[in-house]
Every structure is written in C-alpha cells, then in structure tokens.
N, C-alpha and C positions, 0 to 999 in steps of 0.2 A: 505492501498502497504505499503510496505518496505522500510525504507529510509536508508541510506547510513549510518547512523550512527546506526541503528537500526544493519544493518550486521556488522559492527564493534567491538560493544560490545561481539557478538558472539565469541566463543573458536572454535581455527581450526578447532574441529573434527564439531558444528556445522557448519561451514562454509561447510566444506567438503560434509557432510551432506546434505546441501541446493544445493549445486551445485549439488548433484546427482538426488535429485529429481527434479529439473528445468530440465536436460538432459533427463529423464525418461519420463518426462512430451513431452516434444517434440518430444524424439525419438517415443512415440505413433501417433504422424500422421507425419511423414518424408515430406510429398506432402505439406506439410505447409509450409516448413521451403527451401528458393529458393535456389540449390547451383549458387554461384558466375560464373560468365561467363570464369573467369580465368581456373576453376576447370576443365571446359570440353577441355580448349586448351590444360592443361597438359595431360587428358587423352587420349586426340587424337595424341598430340606428343609420347607419349609414346608408345601409338600404333605402331604408326609409326615405330617407332624407332624398335619396334621385327618385325614389317611385314616386314624390311629390313635386318633383321638377325644382327643388331646393338643394339640388347637390350642385358643385364645383369639378370643372374638371381642369387642370393644370397641367401645361406642358414640363417636361422636366427640367427647362431651362427655369419657368415662372417659379417651379418649387423650392432649387437651387435659390434661386434672391428670396423669396421668403426665408428659407432657413439660415440664409448671411444675416437677413435683418436684424439689427438690434433687437433685444427685446424691451419695451418700456412698462 
C-alpha cells in the first residue's frame, strides 16, 4: 500500500503520472464509480432549462473568455 510519505517523495511528474494511472484504472470500469445524486440534479435542471428555451450555448472561445474573466 502506498503511503502519503511515499507520494510526497515523488517528483511532480511522478505524481502526475500516478494520477493518470489511477484515472485510467477507474475509467476502465465507470459503472463501478457511482455518480453523486447532485450530478443528476444538475443535469436535470440544465435539461429543463434547455427545454424551456432559457439555455445558452457557448463556443469554446466564449467559454474560455468567460472562465478567464475575473470574478467579482
């Protein structure tokens, strides 16, 4: 079993590689990783918004600009 101290001794690139390996391992069996209830609630709310015609689609450029904009 890997201990926190073992992870802390790793270089940044080693820790990133470890995260990638863990993610790949989890991704092989997505049905084994339950989605929290709040994920479904958010999806349902967004779908309802789209069905009402209140939704807004953004281009990737628009989304990136919005994410870079300082929060007030």
